[in-house]
Backbone as CSV, one residue per row, in Angstrom:
resi,resn,N_x,N_y,N_z,CA_x,CA_y,CA_z,C_x,C_y,C_z
1,MET,0.882,-1.639,-0.078,0.047,-0.440,-0.070,0.664,1.161,0.116
2,LEU,2.141,0.942,0.561,3.068,2.131,0.768,3.065,2.641,-0.202
3,GLY,3.394,2.197,-1.349,3.618,2.567,-2.910,2.845,3.029,-4.200
4,LYS,1.119,2.726,-3.202,0.228,2.961,-3.730,-0.727,4.068,-3.948
5,VAL,-0.713,4.740,-5.325,-1.459,5.840,-5.311,-2.702,6.369,-5.427
6,GLU,-3.241,5.350,-5.929,-4.979,5.212,-6.202,-5.801,4.258,-5.713
7,ILE,-6.405,4.276,-4.765,-7.383,3.245,-3.779,-8.703,3.746,-3.510
8,CYS,-9.612,2.461,-4.147,-10.730,3.004,-4.233,-11.003,3.923,-5.255
9,GLY,-10.215,4.204,-6.512,-10.600,4.913,-7.545,-10.112,6.932,-6.612
10,VAL,-9.918,6.878,-5.781,-9.196,7.849,-5.190,-8.177,8.088,-5.502
11,ASN,-7.458,9.661,-6.089,-6.202,9.527,-6.358,-5.633,10.065,-4.755
12,THR,-4.313,9.134,-4.290,-4.165,9.395,-2.491,-3.501,10.517,-2.706
13,ALA,-2.173,10.833,-4.059,-1.522,11.922,-4.009,-2.466,13.615,-4.219
14,GLU,-3.272,13.319,-4.363,-4.027,14.714,-4.562,-4.889,15.270,-3.698
15,LEU,-4.760,13.722,-2.399,-6.110,14.412,-1.297,-5.505,15.599,-0.668
16,LYS,-6.770,16.755,0.064,-6.650,18.050,0.553,-6.476,17.774,1.810
17,VAL,-5.778,18.839,2.471,-5.687,18.570,4.252,-6.306,19.251,4.568
18,LEU,-7.337,19.250,5.374,-7.853,20.730,6.361,-6.846,21.314,7.297
19,SER,-7.082,22.451,7.094,-6.389,23.306,8.976,-7.278,22.558,9.917
20,GLY,-6.822,22.947,11.040,-7.694,22.649,12.412,-8.687,24.048,12.178
21,GLU,-8.745,25.001,11.566,-9.625,25.811,11.942,-10.887,25.552,10.991
22,GLU,-10.056,24.954,9.922,-10.784,24.749,8.726,-12.272,23.409,8.863
23,CYS,-11.274,22.457,9.486,-11.917,21.449,10.042,-13.032,21.297,10.938
24,ARG,-12.544,22.655,12.194,-14.056,23.116,13.311,-15.114,23.777,12.562
25,ALA,-14.483,24.459,11.600,-16.082,25.410,10.792,-16.834,24.228,9.909
26,LEU,-15.956,23.681,9.444,-16.958,23.030,8.849,-17.707,21.744,9.529
27,LEU,-17.498,20.954,10.733,-17.747,20.013,11.244,-19.136,21.272,12.146
28,LEU,-19.034,22.484,12.606,-19.995,23.171,13.135,-21.245,23.157,11.897
29,ARG,-20.761,23.151,10.640,-21.539,23.837,9.498,-22.429,22.304,9.362
30,ALA,-21.335,21.060,9.500,-22.342,19.928,9.788,-23.438,19.344,10.380
31,LYS,-22.874,19.883,11.683,-23.808,19.557,12.434,-24.779,19.898,12.769
32,GLN,-24.911,21.032,12.019,-26.453,22.389,11.467,-27.094,21.211,10.601
33,GLY,-26.641,20.473,9.675,-27.366,20.182,8.528,-26.699,20.292,7.582
34,ASP,-26.156,20.722,7.090,-25.227,21.245,6.188,-24.682,20.196,5.094
35,SER,-25.323,19.422,4.431,-24.765,17.782,3.618,-23.063,18.326,3.047
36,ALA,-22.951,19.558,2.049,-21.730,19.961,1.378,-20.577,20.554,2.655
37,ALA,-20.950,20.253,4.012,-20.115,20.733,5.059,-19.649,18.962,5.237
38,ARG,-20.494,18.138,5.059,-20.442,16.480,5.654,-19.503,15.971,4.500
39,GLU,-19.900,16.844,3.789,-19.052,15.814,1.937,-17.201,16.484,1.945
40,ALA,-17.567,17.805,2.047,-15.776,18.011,2.439,-15.029,17.796,3.734
41,LEU,-15.586,17.689,5.069,-15.105,17.069,6.006,-14.184,15.667,5.714
42,ILE,-15.916,14.588,4.812,-15.104,13.449,4.314,-14.070,13.473,3.502
43,ALA,-13.970,14.241,2.771,-13.127,14.313,1.505,-11.655,14.927,2.250
44,GLY,-11.727,15.663,3.288,-10.738,16.384,3.430,-10.062,15.916,4.825
45,ASN,-10.482,14.716,5.214,-9.888,13.478,6.413,-9.735,12.095,6.053
46,LEU,-9.523,11.962,4.278,-9.605,10.658,3.923,-7.623,10.570,3.998
47,ARG,-6.771,11.274,4.536,-5.254,11.363,4.511,-5.086,10.391,5.952
48,LEU,-6.619,11.212,6.854,-6.575,10.491,8.197,-6.293,9.238,8.099
49,VAL,-7.811,8.754,7.209,-7.792,7.116,7.312,-6.636,6.692,6.846
50,LEU,-5.822,7.279,5.581,-4.846,6.477,5.209,-3.735,6.068,6.269
51,SER,-3.596,6.923,7.110,-2.680,6.985,8.611,-2.937,6.632,9.328
52,VAL,-4.296,5.953,9.558,-4.482,4.658,10.205,-4.456,3.816,9.778
53,LEU,-4.987,3.541,8.159,-4.285,2.484,7.849,-3.445,1.826,7.550
54,GLN,-2.296,2.152,7.371,-1.060,2.293,7.768,-0.073,1.212,8.769
55,ARG,-1.366,0.885,10.227,-0.994,0.019,10.766,-1.574,-1.276,10.417
56,PHE,-2.555,-1.336,9.961,-3.104,-2.973,9.636,-2.818,-3.615,7.852
57,VAL,-1.290,-3.031,7.373,-0.920,-3.461,6.070,-0.053,-4.710,6.147
58,GLY,-0.705,-5.439,5.679,0.301,-6.316,5.356,-0.124,-8.303,6.399
59,ARG,-1.327,-7.874,6.419,-2.089,-8.680,7.374,-3.114,-9.745,6.191
60,GLY,-2.803,-9.502,5.127,-3.245,-10.536,3.902,-4.551,-9.870,3.341
61,GLU,-5.235,-8.686,4.046,-6.623,-8.314,3.515,-6.186,-7.161,2.839
62,ASN,-7.284,-7.271,1.538,-7.532,-5.979,0.773,-6.977,-4.540,0.866
63,VAL,-6.289,-3.961,0.443,-6.007,-2.758,0.860,-7.601,-1.593,0.974
64,ASP,-8.128,-2.254,-0.737,-9.141,-1.283,-0.735,-10.158,-1.162,-0.264
65,ASP,-10.567,-2.635,0.505,-11.787,-2.966,0.998,-11.072,-2.369,2.546
66,LEU,-10.323,-2.004,3.324,-10.152,-1.914,4.415,-10.234,-0.524,4.404
67,PHE,-9.431,0.566,3.431,-10.260,1.484,3.473,-11.085,2.288,3.336
68,GLN,-12.033,1.156,2.497,-13.587,1.424,2.478,-14.430,1.436,3.798
69,VAL,-13.595,0.249,4.617,-14.017,0.000,6.257,-13.736,1.884,6.826
70,GLY,-12.501,1.948,6.928,-11.598,2.834,7.641,-12.872,4.297,7.417
71,CYS,-13.107,4.391,5.532,-14.024,5.728,5.874,-15.315,5.822,6.212
72,ILE,-15.954,4.504,6.767,-17.226,4.407,7.479,-16.735,4.684,8.945
73,GLY,-16.075,4.176,9.703,-15.216,4.680,11.027,-14.938,6.268,10.889
74,LEU,-14.571,7.102,10.006,-14.758,8.143,9.935,-15.770,9.114,9.921
75,ILE,-16.651,8.348,8.687,-18.022,9.057,8.946,-18.684,9.044,9.846
76,LYS,-18.756,8.171,10.589,-19.313,7.829,12.047,-18.784,8.560,13.386
77,ALA,-17.387,9.276,13.229,-16.659,10.221,14.020,-17.061,11.563,13.825
78,ILE,-17.325,11.682,12.074,-17.864,13.067,11.686,-19.160,13.222,12.339
79,ASP,-20.113,12.331,12.108,-21.425,12.171,12.823,-21.603,12.608,13.519
80,ASN,-20.877,11.972,15.045,-20.681,11.975,16.121,-20.296,13.006,17.018
81,PHE,-19.380,13.471,16.052,-18.333,14.483,17.372,-18.994,15.999,17.354
82,ASP,-18.932,15.818,18.674,-20.065,17.526,18.309,-18.542,18.438,18.979
83,ALA,-18.043,19.411,18.320,-17.421,20.470,18.011,-17.466,21.172,19.408
84,GLU,-18.294,21.315,19.921,-18.944,22.737,20.761,-18.385,22.005,22.497
85,ALA,-18.609,20.618,21.691,-19.085,19.759,23.428,-17.584,19.545,23.832
86,HIS,-16.813,18.915,22.374,-15.863,18.446,23.083,-14.225,19.600,22.810
87,ASP,-13.382,19.276,23.397,-12.445,20.459,23.408,-11.417,20.117,23.263
88,VAL,-11.336,18.982,21.884,-10.355,18.183,21.832,-9.898,19.034,19.981
89,ARG,-9.027,17.911,19.434,-8.731,18.012,17.780,-9.899,16.837,17.409
90,PHE,-10.121,16.667,16.131,-10.845,16.273,15.621,-9.809,14.590,15.402
91,SER,-9.107,14.879,14.706,-8.051,13.861,14.833,-8.323,13.257,16.147
92,THR,-8.351,13.542,17.309,-7.975,13.221,18.630,-9.315,11.782,18.435
93,TYR,-9.976,12.564,18.104,-11.359,11.857,18.509,-11.615,10.701,16.941
94,GLY,-11.481,11.182,15.810,-11.750,10.516,14.195,-10.486,9.220,14.363
95,VAL,-9.494,9.180,14.992,-8.769,7.904,14.494,-8.929,6.810,15.655
96,PRO,-9.567,6.835,16.592,-9.537,5.698,17.611,-10.977,5.193,16.874
97,MET,-12.081,6.133,16.109,-12.880,5.549,15.756,-12.932,4.635,14.475
98,ILE,-12.149,5.543,13.449,-11.780,4.264,12.136,-10.359,3.291,12.861
99,ALA,-10.239,3.144,13.686,-9.209,1.873,14.335,-10.244,1.168,14.486
100,GLY,-10.657,1.409,15.370,-12.139,0.601,15.779,-12.923,-0.304,14.665
101,GLU,-13.209,0.759,14.051,-13.824,0.150,13.000,-13.181,-0.846,12.166
102,ILE,-12.088,-0.279,11.594,-11.266,-1.921,11.392,-11.149,-3.086,11.884
103,ARG,-10.780,-3.174,12.991,-10.496,-3.535,14.237,-11.531,-4.879,14.098
104,ARG,-13.137,-4.171,13.989,-14.092,-5.225,13.868,-14.832,-5.555,12.724
105,TYR,-14.061,-5.216,11.447,-14.381,-5.748,10.086,-13.062,-6.688,10.123
106,LEU,-11.880,-6.858,10.974,-10.781,-7.692,10.770,-11.294,-8.764,11.840
107,ARG,-12.179,-8.672,13.087,-11.895,-9.512,13.667,-13.477,-10.332,13.477
108,ASP,-14.345,-9.946,12.686,-15.693,-10.520,11.871,-15.393,-11.300,10.970
109,ASN,-13.971,-11.118,10.273,-13.328,-11.841,9.315,-12.271,-12.389,9.784
110,SER,-11.935,-12.542,10.840,-10.595,-13.544,10.776,-11.269,-14.939,10.958
111,ALA,-10.134,-15.821,11.058,-10.103,-17.403,10.859,-10.037,-17.336,12.150
112,VAL,-9.801,-16.788,13.112,-9.614,-17.962,14.181,-10.963,-17.236,14.786
113,ARG,-12.091,-18.157,15.659,-13.182,-18.199,15.760,-13.152,-17.886,17.271
114,VAL,-13.986,-16.649,17.709,-13.964,-16.328,19.095,-15.070,-15.810,19.498
115,SER,-15.482,-16.732,20.447,-17.066,-16.828,21.290,-17.803,-15.625,21.272
116,ARG,-18.998,-15.863,21.207,-20.556,-14.505,20.733,-19.921,-13.815,22.038
117,SER,-19.603,-14.038,22.986,-20.004,-13.430,24.211,-18.578,-13.028,24.664
118,MET,-17.292,-13.667,24.017,-16.039,-12.752,24.162,-16.035,-11.602,22.904
119,ARG,-16.719,-11.545,22.023,-16.757,-10.788,21.136,-17.723,-9.800,21.397
120,ASP,-19.082,-9.870,21.819,-19.675,-8.797,22.439,-18.637,-7.751,23.730
121,THR,-18.256,-8.602,24.345,-17.156,-7.983,25.099,-16.499,-6.899,25.058
122,ALA,-15.620,-7.800,23.971,-14.848,-6.746,23.447,-15.702,-5.874,22.457
123,TYR,-16.111,-5.678,21.610,-17.163,-4.962,21.224,-17.476,-3.610,22.296
124,HIS,-18.340,-4.052,23.119,-18.503,-3.143,24.021,-17.179,-2.511,24.847
125,VAL,-15.719,-3.031,25.112,-14.449,-2.827,25.652,-13.957,-1.356,24.542
126,LEU,-14.051,-1.784,23.028,-13.931,-0.809,22.178,-15.006,0.488,22.422
127,GLN,-15.949,0.044,22.102,-17.139,1.805,22.425,-16.380,2.321,23.520
128,ALA,-15.961,1.855,24.730,-15.877,3.067,25.615,-14.659,3.473,25.967
129,LYS,-13.851,2.662,24.952,-12.398,3.136,24.682,-12.569,4.464,24.260
130,GLU,-13.256,3.975,23.272,-13.391,5.315,22.256,-14.172,6.499,22.538
131,LYS,-15.581,5.868,23.336,-16.083,7.235,24.376,-14.917,8.453,25.224
132,LEU,-13.837,7.517,26.301,-13.668,7.953,26.871,-11.654,8.648,26.525
133,THR,-11.625,7.528,25.129,-10.591,8.843,24.536,-11.435,10.046,23.870
134,ALA,-13.004,10.222,23.547,-12.668,11.828,23.451,-13.223,12.404,23.905
135,ALA,-13.421,12.226,24.980,-13.889,12.304,26.163,-12.667,13.356,27.065
136,THR,-11.553,12.289,27.239,-10.017,12.895,27.999,-9.057,13.446,26.750
137,GLY,-9.115,13.147,25.319,-7.924,13.470,24.733,-6.882,12.370,24.745
138,ARG,-7.161,11.521,25.896,-5.729,10.455,25.775,-6.744,9.093,25.711
139,GLU,-5.379,8.162,25.762,-6.397,6.819,25.759,-6.736,6.435,27.045
140,PRO,-7.682,5.878,26.930,-7.705,4.913,28.466,-6.842,3.862,28.943
141,THR,-6.456,3.785,30.588,-5.977,2.446,30.801,-7.130,1.506,30.799
142,MET,-6.344,0.331,31.138,-7.212,-0.744,31.501,-8.399,-0.767,32.295
143,GLU,-7.965,-0.535,33.171,-8.786,-0.168,34.203,-9.723,0.836,34.207
144,GLU,-9.722,2.073,34.010,-10.346,2.576,33.279,-11.433,2.157,32.558
145,ILE,-11.119,1.740,31.597,-12.111,0.985,30.761,-13.093,-0.394,31.573
146,ALA,-12.250,-0.306,32.216,-13.092,-1.413,33.058,-14.557,-0.982,34.303
147,LYS,-13.545,0.205,35.144,-14.497,1.069,35.450,-15.692,1.220,35.001
148,GLU,-15.261,2.042,33.851,-16.647,2.492,33.155,-17.413,1.140,32.296
149,LEU,-17.167,-0.208,32.381,-18.239,-1.164,31.458,-18.511,-1.836,33.020
150,GLY,-17.834,-1.640,34.316,-18.441,-2.425,35.470,-17.930,-3.942,35.355
151,ILE,-17.166,-4.163,34.799,-16.456,-5.276,34.729,-14.993,-5.103,34.821
152,ARG,-14.431,-6.895,35.396,-13.021,-6.858,35.820,-11.468,-6.500,34.710
153,ARG,-10.384,-6.119,35.212,-9.889,-5.825,34.343,-8.872,-6.223,33.291
154,GLN,-9.190,-7.897,34.149,-9.045,-9.091,33.459,-9.979,-9.594,32.196
155,ASP,-10.955,-9.288,32.137,-11.690,-9.335,31.367,-12.015,-8.818,30.470
156,VAL,-11.099,-6.754,30.449,-10.884,-6.125,29.082,-9.803,-6.894,28.766
157,VAL,-8.583,-6.991,29.332,-7.413,-7.978,28.733,-7.994,-8.820,28.123
158,PHE,-8.570,-9.877,28.292,-8.665,-10.910,27.881,-9.300,-11.260,26.473
159,ALA,-10.594,-9.421,26.647,-11.507,-9.617,25.651,-10.513,-9.275,24.124
160,LEU,-9.958,-8.126,25.036,-8.919,-7.515,23.594,-7.757,-8.459,23.220
161,ASP,-7.234,-9.193,23.652,-6.361,-10.337,23.627,-7.318,-11.123,22.460
162,ALA,-8.480,-11.054,22.638,-9.667,-12.337,21.860,-9.270,-11.931,20.577
163,ILE,-9.220,-10.504,20.442,-9.654,-9.663,18.775,-8.798,-9.543,18.457
164,SER,-6.996,-9.494,18.960,-6.126,-8.634,18.127,-5.542,-9.406,17.421
165,GLU,-5.392,-9.170,15.799,-5.002,-9.752,14.579,-3.735,-10.215,15.283
166,PRO,-3.214,-11.842,14.435,-1.428,-12.188,14.225,-1.040,-11.148,13.860
167,VAL,0.636,-10.749,14.473,1.400,-9.759,13.551,2.213,-10.871,13.141
168,SER,2.511,-10.124,11.633,3.664,-11.106,10.741,4.943,-10.473,11.578
169,LEU,5.991,-11.890,11.257,7.558,-11.830,11.876,8.213,-10.382,10.864
170,TYR,7.369,-10.388,9.728,8.408,-9.507,9.024,7.971,-7.820,8.523
171,GLU,6.893,-7.965,10.066,6.153,-6.275,9.642,7.381,-5.439,10.639
172,PRO,7.732,-4.595,9.871,8.422,-3.684,10.468,8.298,-3.167,11.294
173,VAL,8.704,-2.659,12.688,8.505,-1.857,13.599,9.555,-0.649,14.078
174,TYR,10.196,-0.333,13.411,11.429,0.602,13.703,11.884,0.581,11.986
175,THR,12.160,2.306,11.815,12.962,2.536,10.874,14.182,3.041,10.615
176,ASP,15.761,2.511,10.766,16.835,3.861,10.880,17.679,3.242,9.452
177,SER,17.623,4.821,9.423,18.602,5.146,8.165,18.094,4.361,6.729
178,GLY,17.220,4.363,6.441,16.569,3.350,5.148,16.519,1.704,6.061
179,GLU,17.015,1.479,6.501,16.932,0.193,7.009,15.404,-0.553,7.561
180,ASN,14.620,-1.292,7.541,13.809,-1.750,8.651,13.757,-2.993,9.352
181,ILE,13.196,-1.976,10.760,13.885,-3.597,12.005,12.566,-4.139,12.311
182,CYS,12.210,-5.289,11.503,10.958,-6.011,11.605,10.828,-6.846,13.479
183,VAL,10.059,-7.375,13.080,9.270,-7.996,14.842,10.227,-9.461,14.752
184,MET,10.925,-9.646,13.828,11.830,-10.743,14.129,12.868,-10.528,14.359
185,ASP,13.336,-9.511,14.410,14.585,-8.915,14.681,14.718,-8.814,16.224
186,GLN,13.257,-8.418,16.775,13.365,-8.510,17.890,12.983,-9.413,19.159
187,VAL,12.993,-10.526,18.262,12.004,-11.741,19.085,14.061,-12.620,19.223
188,GLY,13.746,-12.900,21.064,15.099,-13.343,21.335,14.332,-14.826,21.209
189,ASP,15.610,-15.972,20.322,15.640,-17.269,20.657,16.695,-18.007,22.336
190,THR,15.952,-18.228,22.862,17.018,-18.578,24.274,17.731,-19.878,23.735
191,LYS,16.905,-20.422,22.795,17.398,-22.671,22.074,18.652,-22.203,21.198
192,ASN,18.263,-21.902,20.740,19.120,-21.520,19.373,20.513,-20.952,19.252
193,THR,21.223,-20.707,20.520,22.263,-19.706,21.090,23.676,-20.466,20.830
194,ASP,24.612,-19.237,20.557,25.848,-20.227,20.655,26.071,-20.503,21.597
195,GLU,26.264,-20.000,23.088,25.919,-20.966,24.077,25.127,-22.563,24.361
196,HIS,24.536,-22.550,23.140,23.369,-23.687,23.810,23.941,-24.309,22.792
197,TRP,24.405,-24.265,21.213,24.848,-25.220,20.343,26.415,-25.310,21.278
198,LEU,26.985,-24.289,21.882,28.590,-25.213,21.880,28.386,-26.167,23.343
199,GLU,27.513,-26.179,23.982,27.011,-27.542,24.757,26.561,-28.564,24.818
200,GLN,25.404,-28.486,23.213,25.549,-29.528,22.205,26.958,-30.466,21.954
201,ILE,27.587,-29.631,21.553,28.678,-30.499,20.780,29.760,-30.923,21.851
202,ALA,29.888,-30.035,23.375,30.270,-30.718,24.554,29.939,-31.969,24.977
203,LEU,28.478,-31.920,24.590,27.887,-32.926,25.339,27.710,-34.615,24.601
204,SER,27.682,-34.288,22.606,27.986,-35.140,21.606,29.563,-35.541,21.923
205,SER,30.624,-34.463,22.120,31.957,-35.601,22.382,32.203,-35.957,23.876
206,ALA,31.329,-35.714,24.671,31.562,-36.577,25.863,30.757,-37.962,25.987
207,ILE,30.088,-37.970,25.457,28.751,-38.796,25.220,30.190,-40.328,24.381
208,ALA,30.771,-39.990,22.925,31.587,-40.349,22.024,32.788,-40.787,23.009
209,ALA,32.705,-40.014,23.892,34.145,-40.755,24.648,34.111,-41.990,25.708
210,LEU,32.509,-42.447,26.135,32.477,-43.841,26.431,32.314,-44.854,25.934
211,GLY,32.279,-45.774,26.341,32.893,-47.088,25.840,31.376,-48.077,25.407
212,GLU,31.096,-48.898,24.829,30.298,-49.082,23.914,28.960,-49.492,25.041
213,ARG,29.534,-50.068,26.172,28.868,-50.394,27.043,27.914,-49.879,27.945
214,GLU,28.869,-48.676,28.209,28.480,-47.488,29.074,27.164,-46.722,27.962
215,LYS,28.231,-46.449,26.943,26.916,-45.869,25.947,24.933,-46.345,25.680
216,ARG,25.235,-47.863,26.062,24.591,-48.691,25.970,23.340,-48.831,26.866
217,ILE,24.095,-48.434,28.226,23.541,-48.409,29.141,22.850,-47.099,28.962
218,LEU,23.055,-45.866,29.312,22.409,-44.746,29.177,21.351,-44.360,28.033
219,ALA,21.506,-45.019,27.237,20.908,-44.996,25.788,19.175,-45.479,25.957
220,LEU,19.561,-47.241,26.659,18.186,-47.684,27.544,17.679,-47.187,28.133
221,ARG,18.537,-46.628,29.744,17.956,-45.640,30.328,17.069,-44.267,30.224
222,PHE,17.550,-43.441,29.732,17.384,-42.070,29.075,16.172,-42.030,28.006
223,TYR,16.382,-43.120,27.069,16.281,-42.656,26.050,14.396,-43.858,25.239
224,SER,15.308,-45.047,26.228,14.090,-46.218,26.254,13.829,-45.687,27.345
225,GLY,13.757,-45.542,28.671,12.993,-45.183,29.341,12.662,-46.295,30.404
226,ARG,14.037,-47.710,30.322,13.928,-48.498,30.970,14.516,-48.664,32.717
227,THR,14.406,-49.265,33.633,14.561,-49.367,34.578,16.155,-49.801,34.661
228,GLN,16.686,-49.384,35.930,18.441,-50.435,35.806,17.568,-51.958,36.100
229,THR,16.626,-51.949,36.296,16.893,-54.143,36.690,15.998,-54.657,35.108
230,GLU,15.602,-53.843,34.120,15.355,-54.124,32.521,16.537,-54.020,32.337
231,VAL,17.492,-53.234,32.136,18.897,-53.035,31.650,19.836,-54.157,31.997
232,ALA,19.955,-54.757,33.201,20.248,-55.400,33.748,20.475,-56.622,32.836
233,ASN,19.211,-57.454,33.402,18.424,-58.340,32.215,18.754,-58.591,30.773
234,GLU,18.425,-57.212,30.008,18.971,-57.097,28.708,20.325,-57.385,28.861
235,ILE,20.998,-56.621,29.222,22.887,-56.787,28.843,23.523,-58.078,29.526
236,GLY,22.987,-58.818,30.693,23.241,-59.563,30.893,24.254,-59.243,32.542
237,ILE,24.213,-58.453,32.887,24.607,-58.419,34.615,23.826,-57.984,35.335
238,SER,23.948,-57.500,36.830,23.622,-56.989,37.408,23.156,-55.890,37.997
239,GLN,22.184,-55.817,38.850,20.987,-54.427,38.729,22.703,-53.431,39.537
240,ALA,22.852,-53.797,40.351,24.098,-53.085,41.072,25.533,-52.912,40.562
241,GLN,25.550,-54.118,39.584,26.453,-53.488,38.127,26.283,-52.122,37.180
242,VAL,24.872,-51.877,36.814,23.936,-51.273,36.040,24.084,-49.769,36.202
243,SER,24.161,-49.895,37.970,23.544,-49.122,38.985,25.501,-47.973,38.788
244,ARG,25.978,-48.999,39.232,27.736,-48.717,39.010,28.244,-47.958,37.789
245,LEU,27.820,-48.562,36.709,28.075,-48.073,35.348,27.792,-46.706,35.023
246,GLU,26.061,-46.561,35.290,25.608,-45.859,34.860,26.404,-44.680,35.222
247,LYS,26.808,-44.652,37.217,26.827,-43.528,37.696,28.018,-43.115,37.094
248,ASN,29.147,-43.915,37.024,30.621,-43.175,36.490,30.472,-42.607,35.096
249,ALA,29.102,-43.116,34.057,28.913,-42.725,32.720,28.786,-41.009,33.016
250,ILE,28.125,-41.204,33.927,27.759,-39.640,33.635,28.552,-38.974,34.594
251,ASN,29.057,-39.608,35.749,30.439,-38.424,36.270,31.749,-38.125,35.074
252,LYS,31.186,-39.341,33.804,32.665,-38.764,32.921,32.396,-38.018,31.920
253,ILE,31.130,-37.830,31.673,30.198,-36.839,30.869,30.623,-35.032,31.986
254,LYS,30.008,-35.639,32.999,30.083,-34.058,33.405,31.646,-33.844,33.253
255,LYS,32.827,-34.493,34.009,34.121,-34.491,33.842,34.229,-33.796,32.347
256,ASN,34.008,-34.471,31.277,34.361,-33.626,30.066,33.910,-32.390,29.489
257,ILE,32.430,-32.580,29.990,31.688,-31.208,29.760,32.412,-30.115,30.347
258,PHE,32.636,-29.813,31.568,33.496,-28.758,32.321,34.546,-28.971,32.311
259,VAL,35.583,-29.678,31.628,36.830,-29.393,31.309,36.862,-28.844,29.564
260,SER,35.923,-29.022,28.868,35.857,-28.860,27.610,35.101,-26.910,27.713
């Protein structure tokens, strides 16, 4: 979408941007039923829709569809915003409305199925979030949303988690000097580290240094899950001998790894 000029037949390179004063004046006229002012507001805030749309790029959805859904959110914001009652910029009110509309669309079209009750809770949470954002001019906390709805904070968190979209490992999260830093670059791998590989190499070398009977005993005990008595019967020695050989083999491995 970043290099796309035309979306839904709209040339995004030629979109008009309204100043704060122009936007407020049009909002007051639209509130009085001026349809021309309402249309001018929609056309003058399409760049706002595009800016919100950036958050949802790369999720496999058609950009034109998301743009249309975002425009629905914009229209709802225009129809519900009261320039005289709200002492905030229209964009402060409009952005969460647009984002909320797109999130609802993605939620309803998601391949991951969420229970009806959880979706309803999430819908009320998003409504409360938009309402509180418009009233305070900032994004509310989980506690504030929970208090507004009269539910537990954890229910708010669970509901939002249930409808959140998966993030691609290749989604850029930061750009520095033209180089994108993706989610994958920020994910730590605690297993495939240099230390882990060195430990594996040292362990393999230590096991290779054991005698054939010691290797067989360890394989039967720790890979096949046999008891010492079962190992003794299979190899043809006493259980006490199996215990001693097993202990000696483990001590050799520890010694070789420690030396390495």
